[in-house]
VEXGULUM-302297 format. One line per 3 residues: their letters; for each residue x negated, y, z negated of N, C-alpha, C. Coordinates in Angstrom, 2 decimals. Atoms other than C-alpha are relative to their C-alpha. Layout:
N
a = X:Y:Z:X:Y:Z:X:Y:Z; ...
This chain:
303
mil = -0.08:-0.18:-1.45:-69.00:93.34:-100.47:1.27:-0.68:0.54; -1.25:0.49:-0.57:-65.98:92.72:-98.25:-0.15:-1.45:0.45; 0.20:1.35:-0.54:-67.46:89.60:-96.67:-0.38:-1.01:-1.07
gpl = 0.34:0.88:1.09:-68.57:88.18:-100.01:-1.13:-0.94:0.34; 1.06:0.99:-0.26:-70.61:84.95:-99.69:-0.38:-0.10:1.47; 0.32:0.09:-1.42:-70.40:85.19:-95.89:-1.07:0.99:0.43
aig = 0.92:-1.07:-0.38:-72.64:88.28:-95.91:-1.39:-0.54:0.29; 1.34:0.53:-0.19:-75.87:86.29:-96.27:-0.08:-0.80:1.29; -0.04:0.74:-1.25:-74.81:84.08:-93.37:-0.10:0.92:1.20
flf = 0.07:-0.97:-1.08:-74.28:87.11:-91.15:-1.39:0.62:0.08; 1.36:-0.53:0.00:-77.68:88.45:-92.21:-0.96:-0.97:0.69; 0.85:1.00:-0.66:-79.34:85.20:-91.16:0.28:-0.04:1.50
lss = -0.37:0.04:-1.42:-77.41:85.18:-87.88:-0.57:1.22:0.74; 0.52:-1.21:-0.64:-78.36:88.79:-87.11:-1.52:-0.05:0.10; 1.46:0.12:-0.05:-81.99:88.05:-87.97:-0.44:-0.91:1.13
vli = 0.31:0.90:-1.10:-81.99:85.14:-85.52:0.15:0.71:1.34; -0.23:-0.71:-1.25:-80.52:87.31:-82.76:-1.07:1.07:0.24; 1.05:-1.02:-0.12:-83.00:90.11:-83.47:-1.33:-0.66:0.36
gva = 1.24:0.71:-0.29:-85.86:87.60:-83.44:-0.06:-0.49:1.44; -0.05:0.45:-1.39:-84.76:86.15:-80.10:-0.25:1.18:0.94; 0.16:-1.19:-0.85:-84.50:89.63:-78.60:-1.44:0.51:-0.03
qgi = 1.38:-0.46:0.12:-87.92:90.64:-79.93:-0.95:-0.93:0.74; 0.86:0.95:-0.69:-89.48:87.45:-78.60:0.07:0.17:1.51; -0.15:-0.21:-1.44:-88.04:88.00:-75.12:-0.67:1.30:0.42
nat = 0.56:-1.31:-0.35:-89.04:91.67:-75.12:-1.52:-0.03:-0.03; 1.45:0.05:0.12:-92.59:90.99:-76.31:-0.63:-0.77:1.15; 0.53:0.81:-1.09:-93.14:88.27:-73.73:0.12:0.70:1.34
mtm = -0.22:-0.63:-1.30:-91.63:90.16:-70.81:-0.83:1.27:0.16; 0.82:-1.20:-0.08:-93.49:93.37:-71.65:-1.43:-0.35:0.39; 1.35:0.43:-0.33:-96.83:91.58:-71.58:-0.06:-0.60:1.41
ali = -0.02:0.59:-1.34:-95.81:89.66:-68.44:0.02:1.09:1.07; -0.01:-1.11:-0.96:-95.07:92.95:-66.66:-1.39:0.60:0.17; 1.37:-0.54:-0.07:-98.56:94.17:-67.52:-0.88:-0.89:0.87
tdy = 0.82:0.91:-0.81:-100.16:91.05:-66.02:0.47:-0.03:1.45; -0.51:-0.05:-1.37:-97.90:91.42:-62.95:-0.55:1.20:0.77; 0.33:-1.24:-0.69:-98.95:94.98:-62.18:-1.43:0.49:-0.24
ftg = 1.37:-0.42:0.28:-102.48:95.23:-63.60:-0.88:-1.23:-0.11; 0.95:1.11:0.10:-105.60:93.06:-63.53:-1.28:0.46:-0.68; 1.32:-0.29:0.54:-109.00:92.82:-65.20:0.02:0.90:-1.23
des = 0.12:-0.90:1.15:-110.09:95.51:-67.66:1.19:0.94:-0.10; -1.17:-0.87:0.01:-107.14:97.66:-66.62:1.17:-0.68:-0.71; -1.04:0.76:0.67:-104.78:94.92:-67.78:-0.23:-0.02:-1.51
gam = 0.32:-0.01:1.42:-106.59:94.70:-71.13:0.28:1.34:-0.64; -0.25:-1.34:0.52:-106.40:98.47:-71.59:1.49:0.25:-0.16; -1.45:-0.18:0.08:-102.66:98.43:-70.86:0.59:-0.79:-1.15
mgl = -0.48:0.78:1.15:-102.15:95.68:-73.43:-0.31:0.73:-1.30; 0.33:-0.80:1.16:-103.93:97.88:-75.93:0.98:1.15:-0.18; -0.97:-1.08:0.06:-101.62:100.77:-75.08:1.37:-0.51:-0.44
qsa = -1.27:0.59:0.42:-98.62:98.48:-75.44:0.01:-0.23:-1.51; 0.12:0.21:1.44:-99.85:97.54:-78.92:0.08:1.32:-0.75; -0.01:-1.32:0.64:-100.38:101.22:-79.76:1.42:0.54:-0.10
fln = -1.37:-0.52:0.01:-96.84:102.22:-78.77:0.91:-0.86:-0.86; -0.77:0.89:0.87:-95.44:99.16:-80.54:-0.17:0.39:-1.46; 0.26:-0.39:1.38:-97.11:100.19:-83.78:0.53:1.41:-0.29
ggs = -0.55:-1.35:0.19:-96.16:103.85:-83.28:1.50:-0.02:-0.16; -1.45:0.15:0.14:-92.54:102.86:-82.76:0.38:-0.62:-1.33; -0.28:0.63:1.30:-92.69:100.66:-85.85:-0.08:1.02:-1.13
mil = 0.12:-1.05:1.02:-93.86:103.63:-87.92:1.27:0.84:-0.05; -1.19:-0.86:-0.05:-90.93:105.76:-86.76:1.24:-0.74:-0.49; -1.19:0.76:0.38:-88.35:103.01:-87.18:-0.01:-0.36:-1.49
lft = 0.08:0.30:1.43:-89.62:102.01:-90.63:0.36:1.22:-0.84; -0.29:-1.24:0.74:-89.49:105.62:-91.80:1.49:0.35:0.10; -1.41:-0.35:-0.20:-86.03:106.22:-90.29:0.92:-0.96:-0.73
sgl = -0.85:0.98:0.68:-84.55:102.99:-91.62:-0.06:0.19:-1.51; 0.12:-0.28:1.43:-85.89:103.86:-95.07:0.89:1.15:-0.42; -0.87:-1.14:0.30:-84.07:107.20:-94.97:1.47:-0.41:0.06
lan = -1.39:0.45:-0.14:-80.86:105.55:-93.77:0.41:-0.91:-1.15; -0.30:0.94:1.08:-81.09:102.87:-96.47:0.19:0.69:-1.34; -0.20:-0.73:1.25:-81.14:105.53:-99.18:1.48:0.18:-0.31
gkw = -1.44:-0.12:0.21:-77.40:105.96:-98.64:0.64:-1.34:-0.30; -0.54:1.34:0.17:-76.48:102.31:-98.23:-0.90:-0.96:0.74; 1.01:0.89:-0.55:-78.66:99.29:-97.50:0.27:-0.38:1.45
nha = -0.28:0.45:-1.37:-76.83:98.21:-94.35:-0.09:1.12:1.03; 0.19:-1.10:-0.95:-77.22:101.68:-92.83:-1.36:-0.08:0.68; 1.33:0.15:-0.60:-80.85:100.72:-92.14:0.09:-0.62:1.39
ylv = -0.15:0.67:-1.29:-79.59:98.60:-89.23:0.44:0.95:1.11; -0.40:-0.98:-1.01:-78.37:101.75:-87.47:-1.16:0.38:0.92; 1.15:-0.35:-0.85:-81.92:102.23:-86.15:0.03:-0.76:1.33
yla = -0.04:0.79:-1.23:-81.17:99.53:-83.57:0.84:0.67:1.09; -0.72:-0.76:-1.01:-78.84:101.99:-81.84:-0.96:0.75:0.93; 1.00:-0.70:-0.81:-82.02:103.67:-80.59:-0.37:-0.81:1.24
fip = 0.37:0.84:-1.13:-82.51:100.72:-78.23:0.96:0.13:1.17; -0.96:-0.16:-1.10:-79.41:101.59:-76.20:-0.53:0.96:1.06; 0.58:-0.87:-1.04:-80.95:104.66:-74.47:-1.29:-0.57:0.59
vll = 1.21:0.62:-0.53:-84.24:102.75:-74.16:0.34:-1.02:1.07; -0.43:1.00:-0.98:-82.43:99.93:-72.36:0.43:0.67:1.30; -0.44:-0.72:-1.20:-80.83:102.42:-69.96:-1.18:0.56:0.78
ivi = 1.20:-0.53:-0.66:-84.20:104.03:-69.24:-0.76:-1.10:0.73; 0.70:1.12:-0.63:-85.77:100.64:-68.52:0.74:-0.46:1.25; -0.78:0.44:-1.15:-82.93:99.62:-66.21:-0.17:0.96:1.17
knl = 0.09:-1.01:-1.05:-83.25:102.88:-64.28:-1.40:0.11:0.59; 1.35:-0.34:-0.44:-87.04:103.17:-64.07:-0.94:-1.19:0.18; 0.89:1.16:-0.16:-88.47:99.63:-64.12:-0.27:-0.23:1.48
phd = 0.32:0.17:-1.44:-90.32:99.12:-60.79:0.62:-1.28:0.56; -0.57:1.17:-0.69:-88.66:96.78:-58.31:-0.88:-0.42:1.18; 0.88:0.39:-1.08:-91.57:96.64:-55.90:-0.73:-1.28:-0.34
rpi = 0.67:1.28:0.19:-93.59:93.48:-55.44:-1.28:0.18:-0.81; 1.23:-0.11:0.80:-96.29:92.96:-58.10:-1.23:-0.27:0.83; 1.26:0.23:-0.69:-99.93:92.94:-57.08:-0.36:-1.48:-0.03
rpn = 0.44:1.39:-0.05:-101.42:89.63:-56.02:-1.33:-0.14:-0.72; 1.22:0.16:0.77:-104.12:88.31:-58.35:-1.17:-0.43:0.86; 1.22:0.47:-0.63:-107.70:87.74:-57.35:-0.33:-1.39:-0.54
rqn = 0.16:1.38:0.46:-108.05:83.94:-57.53:-1.42:-0.52:0.19; 1.35:0.44:-0.33:-111.73:83.87:-56.63:-0.67:-0.71:-1.17; 0.67:0.57:1.17:-112.88:83.13:-60.18:0.94:-0.83:-0.85
tpa = -0.97:0.77:0.77:-109.81:81.18:-61.25:-0.20:-1.48:0.26; 0.25:1.42:-0.19:-110.44:77.46:-61.84:1.19:-0.71:0.61; -1.05:0.72:-0.71:-108.47:74.92:-59.84:1.06:-0.56:-0.93
dsg = -0.95:0.63:0.91:-106.82:73.43:-62.94:0.81:1.01:-0.79; -0.68:-1.01:0.81:-105.41:76.76:-64.16:1.43:0.24:0.43; -1.39:-0.14:-0.38:-102.04:76.29:-62.43:0.94:-0.57:-1.04
kln = -0.81:0.52:1.10:-100.81:74.69:-65.65:-0.61:0.45:-1.31; 0.53:-0.36:1.32:-101.21:75.31:-69.35:-1.11:-0.98:-0.35; 1.14:0.86:0.23:-104.69:73.98:-70.01:-0.47:0.10:-1.45
vrv = 0.50:0.06:1.37:-106.75:73.35:-73.12:-0.38:1.37:-0.53; 0.39:-1.33:0.44:-107.92:76.96:-73.22:1.19:0.76:-0.58; -1.20:-0.67:0.50:-104.36:78.26:-73.64:0.40:-0.55:-1.36
yfi = -0.36:0.62:1.27:-103.61:75.78:-76.40:-1.01:0.35:-1.10; 1.03:-0.42:0.94:-106.91:76.67:-78.06:0.30:1.41:-0.55; -0.31:-1.37:0.42:-105.98:80.37:-78.13:1.26:0.01:-0.87
aff = -1.26:0.04:0.75:-102.43:79.63:-79.30:-0.20:-0.57:-1.40; 0.25:0.61:1.31:-103.73:77.43:-82.12:-0.67:0.99:-0.94; 0.69:-0.97:0.85:-106.08:80.11:-83.42:0.91:1.18:-0.35
ifl = -0.94:-1.08:0.29:-103.39:82.79:-83.12:1.05:-0.45:-1.02; -0.92:0.57:0.98:-101.03:80.50:-85.04:-0.61:0.08:-1.41; 0.67:-0.06:1.30:-103.56:80.20:-87.88:-0.18:1.44:-0.46
fgs = 0.16:-1.41:0.33:-104.26:83.92:-87.74:1.30:0.59:-0.54; -1.30:-0.48:0.48:-100.54:84.69:-88.10:0.33:-0.52:-1.39; -0.25:0.59:1.32:-100.29:82.32:-91.06:-0.77:0.70:-1.09
fff = 0.87:-0.58:1.02:-103.18:84.00:-92.87:0.24:1.50:-0.20; -0.14:-1.45:0.20:-102.59:87.71:-92.17:1.37:0.38:-0.55; -1.35:-0.35:0.46:-98.85:87.57:-92.99:0.11:-0.01:-1.52
vfq = 0.06:-0.09:1.46:-99.83:87.14:-96.63:0.10:1.45:-0.45; -0.03:-1.42:0.36:-100.28:90.91:-96.68:1.43:0.51:0.00; -1.35:-0.53:-0.11:-96.77:91.75:-95.48:0.96:-0.59:-1.02
tni = -0.95:0.67:0.89:-95.01:89.21:-97.70:-0.29:0.20:-1.48; 0.36:-0.09:1.41:-96.86:89.95:-100.92:-0.40:1.40:-0.48; 0.51:-1.30:0.42:-97.98:93.58:-100.90:1.00:0.76:-0.84
all = -1.02:-0.71:0.79:-94.67:94.94:-102.21:0.04:-0.54:-1.43; -0.01:0.60:1.33:-94.67:92.48:-105.10:-1.25:0.39:-0.79; 1.25:-0.37:0.67:-98.31:93.31:-105.88:0.06:1.44:-0.50
vvs = -0.11:-1.41:0.37:-97.62:97.05:-105.90:0.88:0.18:-1.23; -0.94:-0.11:1.13:-94.66:96.66:-108.27:-0.59:-0.65:-1.25; 0.53:0.71:1.16:-96.40:94.13:-110.53:-1.13:0.77:-0.69
kgy = 1.09:-0.80:0.57:-99.38:96.46:-111.01:0.46:1.37:-0.48; -0.54:-1.27:0.47:-97.11:99.42:-111.71:-0.42:1.20:0.82; 0.45:-1.11:-0.84:-98.37:101.52:-108.79:1.17:0.79:0.58
gda = -1.13:-0.68:-0.59:-94.93:102.35:-107.45:1.11:-0.97:0.34; -1.16:0.81:-0.36:-91.76:101.01:-105.88:-0.04:-0.35:1.49; -0.08:0.40:-1.40:-90.55:99.95:-102.46:-0.41:1.12:0.95
tls = 0.40:-1.13:-0.84:-91.17:103.45:-101.10:-1.49:-0.01:0.25; 1.45:0.08:-0.15:-94.89:103.11:-101.75:-0.40:-1.18:0.87; 0.28:1.16:-0.85:-94.88:99.66:-100.19:0.25:0.32:1.46
gmi = -0.28:-0.42:-1.37:-93.30:101.19:-97.11:-1.11:0.87:0.55; 1.11:-0.85:-0.44:-96.10:103.77:-96.96:-1.22:-0.85:0.33; 1.14:0.88:-0.26:-98.68:100.99:-97.14:0.18:-0.72:1.33
nta = -0.26:0.67:-1.28:-97.04:99.09:-94.29:-0.04:0.98:1.16; 0.13:-1.03:-1.03:-96.86:102.36:-92.37:-1.47:0.23:0.33; 1.44:-0.14:-0.24:-100.63:102.65:-92.82:-0.52:-1.12:0.90
vaa = 0.37:1.11:-0.88:-100.96:99.21:-91.22:0.37:0.33:1.45; -0.46:-0.34:-1.34:-98.90:100.37:-88.24:-0.81:1.13:0.60; 0.79:-1.14:-0.49:-100.85:103.64:-87.99:-1.38:-0.45:0.46
agm = 1.32:0.52:-0.39:-104.18:101.81:-87.93:0.11:-0.82:1.27; -0.20:0.78:-1.21:-102.80:99.43:-85.31:0.23:0.88:1.21; -0.25:-0.91:-1.11:-101.62:102.33:-83.18:-1.30:0.65:0.47
itg = 1.27:-0.62:-0.36:-105.01:104.08:-83.27:-0.92:-1.02:0.68; 0.81:1.06:-0.61:-106.75:100.78:-82.52:0.46:-0.29:1.42; -0.53:0.26:-1.33:-104.44:100.19:-79.57:-0.40:1.06:1.01
lqy = 0.39:-1.09:-0.90:-105.23:103.60:-78.10:-1.46:-0.11:0.41; 1.42:0.14:-0.28:-108.93:102.77:-78.28:-0.38:-1.42:0.41; 0.26:1.41:-0.23:-108.55:99.12:-77.37:-0.93:-0.27:1.18
gnl = 0.83:0.22:-1.19:-110.10:99.37:-73.91:-1.48:0.16:-0.30; 1.40:-0.24:0.37:-113.33:100.86:-75.29:-0.50:-1.05:-0.98; 0.41:1.00:0.98:-113.40:98.45:-78.22:-0.28:-1.35:0.66
krr = 0.17:1.30:-0.65:-112.98:95.41:-76.00:-1.28:-0.03:0.84; 1.23:-0.05:-0.80:-115.80:96.54:-73.69:-1.24:-0.06:-0.88; 1.16:-0.02:0.89:-118.14:97.10:-76.64:-0.17:-1.32:-0.76
lkt = 0.07:1.20:0.83:-117.28:94.03:-78.71:-0.11:-1.29:0.82; 0.07:1.12:-0.93:-116.90:91.65:-75.74:0.47:-1.31:-0.64; -0.43:1.30:0.50:-116.85:88.02:-76.92:0.24:-0.01:-1.50
mti = -0.17:-0.06:1.45:-116.84:89.12:-80.57:1.28:0.74:-0.40; -1.20:-0.78:0.32:-113.54:91.02:-80.32:0.91:-0.73:-0.98; -0.91:0.75:0.87:-111.37:88.30:-81.85:-0.62:-0.31:-1.37
pig = 0.56:0.29:1.34:-113.76:87.15:-84.62:-0.20:1.25:-0.85; 0.14:-1.23:0.78:-114.46:90.76:-85.65:1.36:0.46:-0.52; -1.35:-0.35:0.44:-110.72:91.44:-85.78:0.47:-0.89:-1.13
iga = -0.37:0.94:1.06:-110.11:88.31:-87.84:-0.78:0.32:-1.28; 0.83:-0.33:1.15:-113.01:89.24:-90.11:0.45:1.27:-0.69; -0.48:-1.25:0.59:-111.62:92.76:-90.62:1.22:-0.24:-0.87
vgl = -1.18:0.33:0.79:-108.29:91.38:-91.80:-0.41:-0.76:-1.26; 0.49:0.75:1.16:-110.12:88.92:-94.06:-0.66:0.91:-1.02; 0.65:-0.95:0.90:-112.21:91.75:-95.51:1.04:0.80:-0.77
gmg = -1.07:-0.71:0.68:-109.01:93.64:-96.27:0.61:-0.82:-1.12; -0.54:0.88:1.03:-107.64:90.66:-98.18:-0.98:-0.11:-1.18; 1.00:0.08:1.06:-110.91:90.39:-100.09:-0.06:1.27:-0.84
viy = 0.00:-1.27:0.72:-110.82:94.09:-101.02:1.14:0.04:-1.02; -1.15:0.02:0.92:-107.36:93.63:-102.55:-0.29:-0.89:-1.20; 0.27:0.93:1.11:-108.51:90.65:-104.62:-1.10:0.53:-0.92
iqg = 1.16:-0.42:0.80:-111.84:92.14:-105.75:0.27:1.32:-0.72; -0.21:-1.32:0.57:-110.82:95.77:-106.29:1.40:0.13:-0.59; -1.38:0.01:0.48:-107.05:95.76:-106.54:0.58:1.36:-0.35
slp = -0.52:-1.33:0.29:-106.70:99.52:-107.00:0.88:0.48:1.15; -0.88:-0.52:-1.04:-104.17:101.58:-105.07:-0.78:0.51:1.23; 0.77:-0.40:-1.18:-106.82:103.26:-102.85:-0.54:-1.18:0.79
sif = 0.53:1.17:-0.70:-108.30:99.86:-102.06:1.08:-0.71:0.80; -1.10:0.61:-0.74:-104.88:98.61:-100.99:0.23:0.74:1.31; -0.14:-0.77:-1.23:-104.63:101.46:-98.48:-1.17:-0.27:0.95
vaa = 1.14:0.38:-0.83:-108.14:100.64:-97.24:0.25:-1.36:0.64; -0.33:1.33:-0.52:-107.04:97.02:-96.87:1.04:0.10:1.10; -1.05:-0.17:-1.00:-103.95:98.16:-94.94:-0.60:0.48:1.33
ilv = 0.66:-0.49:-1.21:-106.17:100.03:-92.47:-0.79:-1.12:0.68; 0.76:1.12:-0.56:-108.42:96.98:-92.02:0.93:-1.03:0.63; -0.97:0.96:-0.54:-105.40:94.72:-91.51:0.58:0.52:1.32
gfg = -0.53:-0.59:-1.23:-103.91:97.11:-88.94:-1.00:-0.02:1.13; 1.06:0.04:-1.01:-107.23:97.35:-87.12:-0.17:-1.41:0.55; 0.23:1.38:-0.43:-107.68:93.58:-87.04:1.12:-0.53:0.87
igi = -1.14:0.46:-0.80:-104.19:92.80:-85.81:0.03:0.72:1.34; -0.04:-0.82:-1.21:-104.48:95.62:-83.29:-0.98:-0.41:1.08; 0.92:0.47:-1.04:-107.43:94.00:-81.52:0.10:-1.50:0.24
vmp = -0.10:1.45:-0.18:-106.80:90.29:-82.10:1.15:-0.37:0.92; -1.17:0.40:-0.77:-103.29:90.08:-80.67:-0.10:0.37:1.48; 0.13:-0.27:-1.44:-103.87:91.96:-77.37:-1.06:-0.86:0.67
tgi = 1.07:0.81:-0.58:-107.11:90.05:-76.84:0.43:-1.44:0.19; -0.48:1.37:-0.12:-105.52:86.68:-77.50:0.96:-0.16:1.17; -0.95:0.06:-1.11:-102.69:87.41:-75.08:-0.71:0.22:1.33
fla = 0.76:-0.27:-1.23:-105.11:88.82:-72.50:-0.77:-1.24:0.45; 0.77:1.20:-0.34:-107.31:85.72:-72.65:0.92:-1.11:0.50; -0.92:1.05:-0.39:-104.34:83.35:-72.45:0.56:0.24:1.40
anv = -0.56:-0.34:-1.32:-102.95:85.19:-69.42:-1.02:-0.14:1.12; 1.03:0.00:-1.03:-106.28:85.10:-67.60:-0.70:-1.34:0.19; 0.57:1.33:-0.23:-107.07:81.39:-67.86:0.99:-0.90:0.73
vqk = -0.97:0.74:-0.80:-104.02:80.34:-65.85:0.31:0.82:1.25; -0.39:-0.71:-1.20:-102.70:81.22:-62.41:1.21:0.89:-0.27; -1.00:-1.04:0.18:-100.21:84.02:-61.90:1.36:-0.55:-0.41
emq = -1.34:0.53:0.27:-97.09:81.87:-61.96:0.14:-0.58:-1.39; -0.05:0.58:1.34:-98.01:80.47:-65.39:-0.31:1.02:-1.08; 0.41:-0.99:0.99:-98.99:83.72:-67.10:1.10:0.30:-1.01
sta = -1.10:-0.27:0.92:-95.55:84.40:-68.56:0.15:-1.12:-1.03; -0.09:1.15:0.91:-95.48:80.91:-70.05:-1.12:0.02:-1.03; 1.15:-0.07:0.91:-98.97:81.34:-71.53:0.21:1.09:-1.04
ial = -0.27:-1.11:0.92:-98.00:84.70:-73.05:1.08:-0.40:-1.00; -1.09:0.43:0.88:-94.79:83.20:-74.45:-0.51:-0.98:-1.06; 0.55:0.99:0.94:-96.76:80.34:-76.04:-0.78:0.69:-1.11
vta = 0.79:-0.72:1.00:-99.18:82.72:-77.79:0.90:0.82:-0.91; -0.94:-0.79:0.80:-96.33:84.99:-78.93:0.77:-0.89:-0.97; -0.71:0.95:0.87:-94.42:81.99:-80.28:-0.92:-0.52:-1.09
avn = 0.95:0.54:0.97:-97.56:80.74:-82.01:-0.18:0.94:-1.19; 0.20:-0.94:1.11:-98.09:83.92:-84.03:1.26:0.11:-0.84; -1.26:-0.07:0.76:-94.41:84.07:-84.99:0.24:-1.25:-0.83
lgm = -0.11:1.24:0.77:-94.44:80.43:-86.04:-0.94:0.03:-1.20; 0.94:-0.12:1.12:-97.52:81.12:-88.14:0.54:0.91:-1.09; -0.59:-0.91:0.98:-95.77:84.05:-89.82:1.15:-0.64:-0.75
fis = -1.11:0.70:0.65:-92.75:81.85:-90.52:-0.50:-0.99:-1.04; 0.53:1.03:0.89:-94.85:79.12:-92.11:-0.79:0.61:-1.16; 0.90:-0.61:0.99:-97.09:81.53:-94.07:0.54:0.01:-1.43
pll = -0.49:-0.01:1.39:-94.84:82.06:-97.13:0.14:-1.40:-0.59; -0.16:1.37:0.48:-94.08:78.35:-97.39:-1.35:-0.59:-0.39; 1.33:0.55:0.23:-97.76:77.43:-97.15:-0.67:0.62:-1.21
fnt = 0.75:-0.67:1.05:-99.21:80.04:-99.46:0.71:-0.05:-1.35; -0.71:0.16:1.27:-96.47:79.80:-102.08:-0.28:-1.36:-0.60; 0.30:1.36:0.48:-97.09:76.06:-102.32:-1.40:-0.08:-0.59
vaf = 1.39:0.03:0.47:-100.85:76.50:-102.66:-0.17:0.83:-1.26; 0.16:-0.91:1.15:-100.58:79.43:-105.10:0.63:-0.58:-1.26; -0.68:0.56:1.17:-98.11:77.68:-107.39:-0.76:-1.19:-0.58
qtd = 0.79:1.13:0.49:-100.43:74.68:-107.62:-1.26:0.47:-0.72; 1.19:-0.54:0.66:-103.26:76.95:-108.78:0.38:0.92:-1.15; -0.40:-0.95:1.03:-101.83:79.93:-110.63:1.21:0.77:0.50
gen = -1.23:-0.60:-0.48:-98.22:80.80:-109.94:0.27:1.38:-0.55; -0.23:-1.30:0.61:-98.39:83.86:-112.18:-0.81:1.10:0.67; 0.94:-0.98:-0.53:-101.13:85.59:-110.20:0.16:0.13:1.51
lsi = -0.17:-0.23:-1.42:-100.27:87.12:-106.84:-1.34:0.10:0.73; 1.29:-0.24:-0.63:-103.92:87.94:-106.17:-0.63:-1.27:0.56; 0.59:1.25:-0.47:-104.76:84.27:-105.68:0.32:-0.23:1.47
kfi = -0.37:0.16:-1.41:-102.91:84.37:-102.35:-0.94:0.80:0.90; 0.87:-0.84:-0.82:-105.15:87.17:-101.13:-1.41:-0.58:0.11; 1.33:0.59:-0.07:-108.39:85.40:-102.01:0.02:-1.26:0.88
isf = -0.12:1.17:-0.88:-107.16:82.22:-100.30:0.04:0.45:1.45; -0.06:-0.54:-1.36:-106.28:84.27:-97.23:-1.35:0.52:0.44; 1.33:-0.53:-0.30:-109.69:85.98:-97.38:-0.95:-1.12:0.43
icl = 0.87:1.13:-0.31:-111.53:82.65:-97.38:0.40:-0.65:1.33; -0.49:0.64:-1.22:-109.34:81.15:-94.65:-0.31:0.83:1.24; 0.25:-0.88:-1.15:-109.73:84.18:-92.37:-1.48:0.04:0.38
lll = 1.44:0.00:-0.31:-113.52:84.26:-92.67:-0.42:-1.32:0.63; 0.29:1.29:-0.61:-113.70:80.54:-91.95:0.54:-0.08:1.42; -0.60:0.00:-1.32:-111.37:81.03:-89.00:-0.85:0.80:1.00
avl = 0.85:-0.82:-0.86:-113.62:83.79:-87.59:-1.25:-0.76:0.41; 1.20:0.77:-0.30:-116.69:81.59:-87.83:0.33:-1.16:0.93; -0.40:1.14:-0.83:-114.86:78.62:-86.34:0.31:0.45:1.43
fvi = -0.30:-0.51:-1.34:-113.66:80.75:-83.42:-1.29:0.25:0.78; 1.27:-0.26:-0.67:-117.23:81.85:-82.63:-0.62:-1.29:0.51; 0.60:1.29:-0.38:-118.39:78.23:-82.57:0.77:-0.64:1.16
cnq = -0.81:0.64:-1.03:-115.47:76.88:-80.51:0.04:0.81:1.28; -0.05:-0.88:-1.15:-115.51:79.87:-78.21:-1.11:-0.31:0.99; 1.13:0.31:-0.86:-118.91:78.88:-76.85:0.26:-1.22:0.87
iil = -0.28:1.23:-0.73:-117.47:75.58:-75.70:1.22:0.16:0.92; -1.29:0.03:-0.70:-113.91:76.35:-74.60:0.24:1.26:0.85; -0.36:-1.23:-0.70:-113.65:80.02:-73.59:-1.19:0.75:0.57
knf = 1.23:-0.69:-0.36:-117.22:80.86:-72.64:0.09:0.69:1.37; -0.04:-0.53:-1.36:-116.47:81.43:-68.95:1.10:1.02:0.23; -1.17:-0.86:-0.23:-113.38:83.59:-69.56:-0.01:1.27:-0.84
nsk = -0.02:-1.15:0.89:-114.20:86.10:-72.33:-0.52:1.27:0.65; 0.58:-1.18:-0.62:-116.13:88.42:-70.03:0.92:0.68:0.99; -0.92:-0.57:-0.99:-113.12:89.08:-67.79:0.72:1.19:-0.59
């Protein structure tokens, strides 16, 4: 390469810039929803946002894969698609005054980040640490078992996005039916997917696991953000959303470091050990959330 050793530095720099942009976009998108929608309507819109996010991920993953067939750095050309999107947002984003929230059921201490927000952020952090095992290890597992190459791994991750998109489209109905069990059921679904990979390990089971992972992420993340935004007053909602978004990203960052350390101390040759550890941790996390939820979030889950 022309840049030689500097290339990896530019890759890290571009990754940082992309991460900052994604963090700002994710936070502001959710903040706009809480500005213009309330109650169940706000939750349904967050589900739709998750659906379109996953649908866009499917398209971009597929397109970048095609572009990378010619040359690896051509995959980054997909980011050119954001230029017309930016122009559309600038032209069509509403400039009218957002709706005023109904403060009737909002506690007096919710004008700041309270224990409920930190509780949600902590659980989302752990959830991100545990579910990211799938994304960081599935390609290696597929290759090590001789099922296929990176193309097949891309199809599996596309299945995750597809399941997340379908879940997002149905999120409003799911949230109304599952109520206080939305987050623990989502966490449990991801955990079940990890367990299926460890116990079965066949290619069809990996696709089943991908669907379970996509479903779980598709209901846990919107619900976590929705709850965090609704336990504080309007002026603090963006901060609460940013905290939860940062928490899941921090968990994903720590995940490889944590699980590689644990796996190497047990059986560094076996990738499957990471999935069984994730399975156990996710099930424990779901149970712990149900218990703690009764104490910390009991008065807010029904909103």
